[in-house]
MARBA-3410 file (N, C-alpha, C, O; in Angstrom, 1 decimal):
175
-38.2,-16.0,88.8,-39.3,-16.2,87.5,-40.3,-15.1,87.5,-40.8,-14.6,86.5 ~ -40.5,-14.6,88.9,-41.4,-13.3,89.0,-40.7,-12.3,88.2,-41.4,-11.6,87.3 ~ -39.5,-12.1,88.3,-39.0,-11.1,87.7,-38.7,-11.2,86.1,-38.3,-10.2,85.5 ~ -38.9,-12.5,85.3,-38.8,-12.8,84.0,-39.8,-12.5,83.3,-39.7,-12.0,82.2 ~ -41.1,-12.9,84.1,-42.5,-12.6,83.6,-42.9,-11.2,83.2,-43.4,-10.7,82.2
-42.3,-10.6,84.6,-42.4,-9.0,84.7,-41.4,-8.2,83.1,-41.7,-7.2,82.3 ~ -40.6,-8.8,83.2,-39.4,-8.2,82.0,-39.9,-8.3,80.7,-39.8,-7.6,79.7 ~ -40.7,-9.6,80.8,-41.1,-10.1,79.4,-42.4,-9.2,79.3,-42.6,-8.4,78.4 ~ -43.2,-9.3,80.1,-44.4,-8.3,79.9,-44.0,-6.9,79.4,-44.5,-6.4,78.4 ~ -42.8,-5.9,80.3,-42.7,-4.8,80.0,-42.0,-5.1,78.8,-42.9,-4.7,78.0
-41.3,-5.5,78.2,-40.9,-6.0,77.2,-42.1,-5.7,75.8,-42.1,-4.9,74.9 ~ -42.7,-6.4,76.1,-44.1,-6.8,75.1,-44.8,-5.3,75.2,-45.2,-4.8,74.1 ~ -45.0,-4.6,76.1,-45.7,-3.4,76.4,-45.0,-2.4,75.2,-45.6,-2.1,74.2 ~ -43.5,-1.9,75.4,-42.8,-1.3,75.3,-42.7,-1.3,73.4,-42.6,-0.3,72.7 ~ -42.6,-3.0,72.7,-42.5,-3.4,71.6,-44.0,-2.8,71.1,-44.1,-2.3,69.9
-44.9,-2.9,71.7,-46.3,-2.5,71.3,-46.4,-1.0,70.8,-46.7,-0.5,69.8 ~ -46.0,-0.3,72.4,-45.9,0.9,72.2,-45.3,1.5,71.3,-45.8,2.5,70.7 ~ -43.9,1.1,70.8,-43.2,2.0,69.6,-43.3,1.2,68.1,-42.6,1.5,67.1 ~ -44.4,0.3,68.2,-44.9,-0.5,66.7,-46.0,0.3,66.3,-46.3,0.4,65.1 ~ -46.8,0.9,67.2,-48.1,1.9,66.9,-48.0,3.3,66.9,-48.8,4.1,66.5
-46.6,3.5,67.6,-46.2,5.1,67.2,-46.4,5.3,65.5,-46.0,4.7,64.5 ~ -47.0,6.5,65.6,-47.1,7.1,64.6,-46.0,8.3,64.3,-46.0,9.2,65.1 ~ -45.5,8.4,63.5,-44.5,9.4,63.3,-45.0,10.5,62.0,-45.2,10.0,60.9 ~ -45.2,12.1,62.1,-45.7,12.7,61.3,-44.6,13.0,60.1,-43.5,13.2,60.5 ~ -44.6,13.0,58.9,-44.1,13.4,57.9,-44.6,14.4,56.8,-45.7,14.3,56.2
-43.6,15.4,56.7,-44.6,16.2,55.7,-43.9,16.3,54.6,-42.7,16.2,54.7 ~ -44.5,16.6,53.6,-44.1,16.7,51.7,-43.5,17.7,51.9,-44.0,18.5,52.8 ~ -42.2,18.1,51.1,-41.5,19.0,50.7,-40.7,19.2,49.1,-40.1,18.3,48.7 ~ -40.7,20.2,48.6,-39.7,20.5,47.7,-40.4,20.2,46.6,-39.9,19.6,45.6 ~ -41.7,20.7,46.7,-42.6,20.6,45.2,-42.6,19.3,44.5,-42.6,18.3,45.1
-42.7,19.3,43.2,-42.8,17.8,42.3,-42.2,17.2,42.9,-41.3,17.7,43.6 ~ -42.5,15.5,42.8,-41.8,14.7,43.3,-42.6,13.4,43.5,-43.8,13.1,43.6 ~ -41.4,12.6,43.4,-42.1,10.6,43.6,-42.3,10.7,45.2,-41.6,11.3,46.0 ~ -43.6,9.8,45.4,-43.8,9.6,46.9,-42.7,9.0,47.3,-42.5,9.2,48.4 ~ -41.8,8.0,46.5,-40.7,7.1,47.5,-39.5,7.7,47.2,-38.5,7.0,47.0
-39.6,9.3,47.1,-38.2,9.6,46.9,-37.7,10.3,48.4,-38.2,11.4,48.6 ~ -36.9,9.8,49.3,-37.0,10.3,50.3,-36.6,11.6,50.6,-37.0,12.0,51.7 ~ -36.0,12.3,49.9,-35.9,13.6,49.8,-36.9,14.6,49.8,-36.5,15.7,50.0 ~ -38.2,14.3,49.5,-39.3,14.5,49.7,-40.2,14.8,51.1,-41.3,15.4,51.2 ~ -39.7,14.2,51.8,-40.3,14.0,53.0,-39.3,14.5,54.4,-38.1,14.3,54.3
-39.7,15.0,55.3,-39.2,15.9,56.4,-40.1,15.5,57.7,-41.3,15.3,57.6 ~ -39.4,15.5,58.9,-40.2,15.4,60.1,-40.4,16.8,60.7,-40.7,16.9,61.9 ~ -40.4,17.8,60.0,-41.2,19.1,59.9,-41.8,20.0,58.9,-41.2,20.0,57.9 ~ -42.6,20.6,58.9,-43.3,21.4,58.1,-42.0,22.3,57.5,-41.3,23.0,58.2 ~ -41.7,22.2,56.2,-40.6,23.0,55.5,-39.2,22.6,56.2,-38.2,23.3,56.2
-39.2,21.5,56.7,-38.0,21.2,57.3,-36.9,20.6,56.2,-37.1,20.9,55.0 ~ -36.0,19.8,56.6,-35.0,19.2,56.1,-35.1,17.9,55.8,-35.4,17.0,56.7 ~ -34.8,17.5,54.1,-35.1,16.2,53.7,-34.4,15.4,54.4,-33.8,15.7,55.4 ~ -34.5,14.1,53.7,-33.7,13.0,54.1,-34.7,11.8,55.0,-34.4,10.7,55.2 ~ -35.8,12.3,55.3,-36.3,11.1,56.4,-37.0,10.2,55.7,-37.2,10.5,54.6
-37.4,8.9,56.2,-38.0,8.1,55.5,-39.0,8.0,54.8,-39.8,8.9,55.1 ~ -39.4,7.1,53.8,-40.5,7.2,53.1,-41.6,6.3,54.0,-41.5,5.3,54.7 ~ -42.9,7.3,53.7,-44.1,7.0,54.5,-44.2,5.2,55.0,-43.9,4.5,54.1 ~ -44.6,4.6,56.2,-44.9,3.1,56.4,-46.3,3.5,56.8,-46.6,4.6,56.7 ~ -47.0,2.5,57.2,-48.4,2.5,57.7,-48.3,2.9,59.1,-49.4,3.1,59.6
-47.4,3.0,59.9,-47.6,4.1,61.1,-47.3,5.5,60.8,-46.9,6.1,61.8 ~ -47.3,6.0,59.7,-46.5,7.4,59.7,-48.2,8.5,59.1,-49.1,8.4,58.2 ~ -48.1,9.2,60.0,-49.1,10.5,59.1,-48.4,11.2,58.2,-47.3,11.6,58.5 ~ -49.0,11.6,56.7,-48.5,12.4,55.9,-49.3,13.6,56.2,-50.4,13.5,56.7 ~ -48.7,14.6,55.8,-48.7,16.0,55.5,-48.7,16.8,54.5,-47.5,16.9,54.2
-49.4,17.5,53.5,-49.2,18.3,52.7,-49.8,19.8,53.1,-50.9,20.1,53.3 ~ -48.9,20.6,53.0,-49.2,22.0,53.9,-48.5,23.2,53.0,-48.1,23.1,51.9 ~ -48.6,24.1,53.6,-48.2,25.7,52.9,-46.7,25.6,52.3,-46.3,26.1,51.3 ~ -46.0,24.7,53.2,-44.4,24.7,52.9,-44.6,23.3,51.9,-43.9,22.4,52.4 ~ -45.1,23.1,51.1,-45.2,21.6,50.5,-44.4,21.8,49.1,-43.3,21.4,48.7
-45.6,22.9,48.4,-45.1,23.6,46.9,-44.6,24.9,47.0,-44.7,25.6,48.0 ~ -44.2,25.3,46.0,-43.6,26.5,46.2,-44.7,27.2,44.9,-45.3,28.3,45.1 ~ -44.7,26.3,43.6,-46.0,27.1,43.0,-47.1,26.4,42.8,-47.1,25.3,43.2 ~ -48.4,27.0,42.0,-49.5,26.1,41.5,-49.2,25.0,40.9,-48.2,24.9,40.2 ~ -50.0,23.9,41.2,-49.6,22.6,40.1,-48.9,21.8,40.0,-48.8,20.9,39.1
-48.0,22.2,41.4,-46.7,20.8,41.4,-47.0,19.4,41.9,-47.7,19.3,42.9 ~ -46.6,18.5,41.4,-47.1,16.9,41.5,-46.6,16.0,42.5,-45.4,16.0,42.6 ~ -47.4,15.1,43.4,-46.9,14.1,44.0,-47.2,13.3,42.8,-48.1,13.5,42.0 ~ -46.3,12.1,42.7,-46.8,11.0,42.0,-46.5,9.7,42.7,-45.4,9.4,43.2 ~ -47.3,9.2,42.7,-47.1,7.7,42.9,-46.6,6.5,42.1,-47.4,5.7,41.8
-45.3,6.3,41.8,-44.7,5.6,40.8,-44.6,4.2,41.7,-44.1,3.6,40.8 ~ -44.7,3.6,42.3,-44.8,2.6,43.3,-46.1,2.3,44.1,-47.0,3.1,43.9 ~ -46.4,1.2,44.9,-47.5,1.2,45.6,-47.4,2.3,46.8,-46.3,2.8,46.9 ~ -48.0,2.6,47.5,-47.8,4.0,49.0,-49.0,3.2,49.6,-50.0,2.7,49.2 ~ -48.1,3.4,51.1,-48.9,3.2,52.1,-48.3,4.6,53.3,-47.3,5.3,53.4
-49.4,4.3,54.0,-49.2,5.7,55.1,-50.5,5.4,56.6,-51.1,4.3,56.7 ~ -50.7,6.1,57.1,-51.6,6.0,58.2,-52.5,7.1,57.9,-53.5,6.7,57.3 ~ -52.5,8.3,58.1,-53.3,9.9,57.9,-52.7,10.0,56.5,-51.5,9.7,56.2 ~ -53.3,10.2,55.8,-52.9,11.2,54.8,-53.9,12.8,54.4,-55.0,12.8,53.9 ~ -53.4,13.7,54.7,-53.8,15.2,55.1,-53.5,16.1,54.2,-52.5,16.7,54.5
-54.3,16.7,52.9,-54.0,17.7,52.1,-54.5,18.8,52.5,-54.1,19.8,51.8 ~ -55.2,19.0,53.4,-56.3,20.2,54.2,-55.6,21.6,54.2,-56.3,22.6,54.1 ~ -53.9,21.6,54.2,-53.0,22.4,54.6,-52.0,23.2,53.4,-50.9,23.8,53.5 ~ -52.8,22.7,52.3,-51.8,23.6,51.2,-52.7,24.5,50.8,-53.9,24.4,50.7 ~ -51.7,25.7,50.4,-52.5,27.3,50.1,-52.3,27.1,48.3,-53.0,27.8,47.6
-51.6,26.3,47.8,-51.4,26.2,46.5,-52.2,25.1,45.5,-52.1,23.9,45.8 ~ -52.7,25.4,44.8,-53.2,24.1,43.7,-52.3,22.8,43.5,-51.3,23.5,43.3 ~ -52.0,21.8,43.4,-51.4,20.7,43.5,-52.2,19.8,43.0,-53.4,19.8,42.8 ~ -51.2,18.6,42.7,-52.1,17.4,41.8,-51.4,16.5,42.6,-50.3,16.7,43.1 ~ -52.3,15.4,42.7,-51.8,14.0,43.1,-52.1,13.4,42.3,-53.2,13.6,41.8
-50.9,12.2,41.8,-51.0,11.8,40.5,-50.8,10.0,40.6,-49.8,9.6,41.2 ~ -51.7,9.1,40.2,-50.6,7.8,39.6,-51.4,6.9,38.4,-52.4,7.2,37.8 ~ -51.0,6.4,38.4,-51.4,5.1,37.2,-52.5,4.2,37.9,-52.5,4.1,39.2 ~ -53.4,3.6,37.2,-54.4,2.8,37.6,-54.2,1.5,38.5,-54.9,0.9,39.3 ~ -52.4,1.2,37.9,-51.9,0.1,38.6,-51.4,0.3,39.5,-50.6,-0.5,40.0
-51.6,1.4,39.9,-50.6,2.0,41.6,-51.7,2.0,42.5,-52.9,2.3,42.2 ~ -51.2,1.6,43.8,-52.6,1.7,44.8,-51.7,2.4,46.0,-50.5,2.5,46.0 ~ -52.8,3.0,47.1,-52.2,3.2,48.0,-53.1,2.9,49.2,-54.3,3.3,49.3 ~ -52.5,2.1,50.2,-53.2,1.6,51.4,-52.9,2.8,53.0,-52.0,3.2,53.6 ~ -54.2,2.9,52.9,-54.4,4.2,54.0,-54.7,3.7,55.3,-55.9,3.6,55.5
-53.9,3.3,56.3,-54.5,3.0,57.9,-55.1,3.9,58.9,-55.3,3.7,60.1 ~ -55.4,5.0,58.3,-56.0,5.6,59.0,-57.1,6.8,58.3,-57.9,6.3,57.5 ~ -57.2,8.2,58.5,-57.9,8.7,58.0,-57.9,9.6,56.3,-56.7,9.6,55.8 ~ -58.5,10.2,55.8,-57.8,10.3,54.5,-59.1,11.9,53.8,-60.2,12.0,53.3 ~ -57.8,13.2,54.1,-58.7,14.3,53.8,-57.7,14.9,52.9,-56.5,15.2,52.8
-58.8,14.9,52.3,-58.2,16.2,50.8,-58.4,17.6,51.0,-58.7,18.1,52.1 ~ -58.1,18.6,49.5,-58.1,20.3,49.8,-58.8,20.3,48.9,-58.6,19.5,48.0 ~ -60.0,21.4,48.9,-60.4,21.8,47.8,-59.7,22.2,46.4,-60.1,22.1,45.3 ~ -58.4,22.6,46.9,-57.4,23.0,45.9,-56.3,21.4,45.5,-55.2,21.4,45.1 ~ -57.0,20.8,45.8,-56.3,19.1,45.1,-56.7,19.1,43.7,-57.8,19.4,43.5
-56.0,18.7,42.8,-56.6,18.1,41.1,-56.1,16.5,42.0,-55.0,16.2,42.5 ~ -56.9,16.0,41.9,-56.8,14.5,41.9,-57.1,13.6,40.9,-58.2,13.2,40.5 ~ -55.2,13.1,40.3,-55.3,12.4,39.7,-54.8,11.2,39.9,-54.1,10.6,39.1 ~ -55.1,10.6,41.2,-55.0,9.3,41.6,-55.8,7.9,40.9,-56.9,7.6,41.5 ~ -55.5,7.3,39.9,-56.1,6.6,39.4,-56.4,5.1,39.7,-57.2,4.4,39.1
-55.6,4.9,40.8,-55.3,3.5,41.2,-56.3,3.3,42.6,-56.8,4.3,43.0 ~ -56.5,2.5,43.0,-57.1,1.8,44.0,-56.8,2.4,45.7,-55.8,2.1,46.4 ~ -57.6,3.0,46.0,-57.1,3.8,47.5,-57.9,2.5,48.8,-59.1,2.3,49.0 ~ -57.0,2.0,49.3,-57.4,0.3,50.2,-57.5,1.2,51.6,-56.5,1.8,52.1 ~ -58.5,1.3,51.9,-58.5,1.7,53.4,-58.2,0.3,54.6,-59.0,-0.6,54.6
-57.2,0.3,55.5,-57.0,-1.1,56.1,-57.0,-0.6,57.7,-56.1,-1.0,58.3 ~ -57.6,-0.1,58.1,-57.4,0.4,59.3,-58.0,-0.1,60.1,-59.2,-0.1,59.9 ~ -57.5,-0.8,61.5,-58.0,-1.7,62.3,-58.5,-0.6,63.5,-58.9,-1.2,64.6 ~ -58.6,0.7,63.4,-58.9,1.5,64.8,-60.2,1.9,64.1,-60.6,1.9,62.9 ~ -61.0,2.4,65.7,-62.6,3.2,64.8,-61.8,4.7,65.1,-60.7,5.0,65.7
-62.9,5.6,64.4,-62.9,7.3,64.3,-61.7,7.5,63.5,-60.9,8.4,63.7 ~ -61.8,6.7,62.2,-61.2,7.3,60.9,-62.2,8.3,60.0,-63.4,8.0,59.8 ~ -61.5,9.6,59.3,-62.4,10.3,58.6,-61.8,10.1,57.3,-60.6,10.1,56.9 ~ -62.9,10.1,56.6,-62.8,10.5,55.1,-63.5,11.6,54.6,-64.7,11.7,54.6 ~ -62.6,12.7,54.2,-63.0,14.2,53.7,-62.6,14.1,52.3,-61.4,14.0,52.0
-63.8,14.1,51.2,-63.3,14.6,50.0,-62.9,16.2,49.1,-62.4,16.6,48.1 ~ -63.5,16.6,50.3,-63.4,18.1,49.8,-64.1,18.8,48.4,-63.9,19.9,47.9 ~ -64.8,17.8,47.9,-65.4,18.0,46.7,-64.7,17.6,45.4,-65.2,17.7,44.3 ~ -63.5,17.0,45.7,-63.0,16.1,45.3,-63.3,15.1,44.2,-64.1,14.4,44.8 ~ -63.1,14.6,42.8,-64.1,13.7,42.2,-62.8,12.7,42.4,-61.6,13.0,42.3
-63.4,11.4,42.9,-62.6,10.1,42.9,-62.5,9.2,41.5,-63.4,8.6,41.0 ~ -61.2,9.4,41.2,-61.2,8.7,39.8,-60.6,7.2,40.0,-60.4,6.6,38.9 ~ -60.2,6.7,41.4,-59.8,5.3,41.3,-61.0,4.7,42.5,-61.8,5.4,43.0 ~ -60.7,3.3,42.7,-61.8,2.6,43.3,-61.5,3.2,44.9,-60.4,3.7,45.3 ~ -62.4,2.9,45.6,-61.8,3.0,47.1,-62.3,1.4,47.9,-63.4,0.8,48.0
-61.8,1.4,48.0,-61.8,-0.3,49.2,-61.9,-0.4,50.7,-60.8,-0.3,51.3 ~ -62.8,-0.6,51.2,-62.5,-0.8,52.4,-62.7,-2.1,53.1,-63.8,-2.6,53.3 ~ -61.0,-2.8,53.7,-60.8,-3.6,53.7,-60.0,-3.7,55.4,-59.1,-4.4,55.7 ~ -60.5,-2.9,56.1,-60.0,-3.2,57.7,-61.2,-2.8,58.7,-62.1,-2.0,58.4 ~ -61.0,-3.7,59.8,-62.1,-3.5,60.7,-62.4,-2.2,61.5,-63.0,-2.3,62.5
-62.1,-1.3,61.0,-62.1,-0.2,61.4,-63.0,0.5,61.3,-63.9,-0.1,60.6 ~ -63.5,1.9,61.6,-64.6,2.4,61.4,-64.2,3.7,60.4,-63.1,4.2,60.7 ~ -64.9,4.4,59.4,-64.8,5.9,58.7,-66.0,6.4,58.9,-67.0,5.6,58.9 ~ -66.0,7.2,59.2,-67.0,8.5,59.0,-66.6,9.8,57.9,-65.6,10.5,57.8 ~ -67.9,9.5,57.4,-67.7,10.6,55.7,-67.7,11.9,56.3,-68.5,11.9,57.2
-67.2,12.8,56.2,-67.2,14.4,56.5,-68.0,14.7,55.1,-67.7,15.9,55.0 ~ -68.6,14.5,54.3,-68.9,14.9,53.3,-69.0,13.9,52.0,-68.3,12.9,51.9 ~ -70.0,14.2,51.0,-70.2,13.3,50.0,-68.8,13.2,49.4,-67.8,14.0,49.5 ~ -69.2,11.6,48.4,-68.2,11.2,47.5,-69.1,11.1,46.1,-70.2,10.6,45.9 ~ -68.1,11.8,45.4,-68.2,11.6,44.2,-67.2,10.7,43.5,-66.1,10.5,44.0
-67.5,10.2,42.4,-66.3,9.3,42.0,-66.9,9.3,40.3,-67.9,9.8,40.0 ~ -66.0,8.8,39.6,-65.6,9.3,38.3,-66.5,7.9,37.8,-66.6,6.9,38.5 ~ -67.1,8.0,36.3,-68.2,6.9,36.2,-67.3,5.7,36.1,-66.1,5.9,35.8 ~ -67.6,4.3,36.3,-67.5,3.1,36.3,-66.0,3.1,37.6,-64.9,2.7,37.3 ~ -66.3,3.5,38.5,-65.1,3.3,39.7,-66.4,3.0,40.9,-67.5,3.5,41.0
-65.8,2.1,41.8,-66.7,1.1,42.9,-66.2,1.7,44.0,-65.0,2.1,44.0 ~ -67.1,1.8,45.2,-66.4,1.8,46.2,-67.1,0.6,47.0,-68.4,0.3,47.0 ~ -65.9,-0.3,47.6,-66.2,-1.6,48.1,-66.1,-1.5,49.8,-65.1,-1.0,50.3 ~ -67.0,-2.0,50.7,-66.8,-2.5,51.8,-67.0,-3.4,51.8,-68.1,-4.1,51.5 ~ -65.6,-3.9,52.3,-65.4,-5.5,52.5,-65.1,-6.0,54.0,-64.6,-7.1,54.3
-65.3,-4.9,54.9,-65.1,-5.2,56.7,-65.1,-3.8,56.8,-65.1,-2.9,55.9 ~ -65.1,-3.7,58.1,-65.4,-2.3,59.0,-66.7,-1.8,58.6,-67.6,-2.3,57.9 ~ -66.5,-0.1,59.4,-67.9,0.3,58.9,-67.6,1.6,58.3,-66.5,2.1,58.5 ~ -68.6,2.3,57.4,-68.6,3.5,56.9,-69.9,3.9,57.0,-70.8,3.3,56.5 ~ -70.2,5.3,57.8,-71.1,6.0,58.1,-71.0,7.6,57.9,-71.9,8.4,58.2
END
């Protein structure tokens, strides 16, 4: 009986560790749709064909994501990720979505001054963890921001929204 309890406890710990492990995914191949597996790689500039991001995955856009300026990442279906980080791009890029599309972020949200933010949908912050960062890098937010996780977010800079946009703190803390 003692070994059974120990094995069950060990199994639960392993399940918890593997289910909360974040995979890093990198955008590759220039213009495309968020839900296209050919645009995600396990390494910067690496081979395509990895999974579409889940709530456990950190997503990065960097110097190997775009080959020319103004290439676009389109969200055509609701999207999800843990952290989203645009700070590594070295060409102007566009992040685009219709007002009817959402992105649910379970971690930090970091934009770049080179990003043209065309994301008109809701950005829903759902982290249960403390220590998340929100950095807009001077980009104007043109969709609603909704904080609906029990975690905490720290603003690294000011948030500027388009007229008639809202910032809602339903749960968690924002400082």
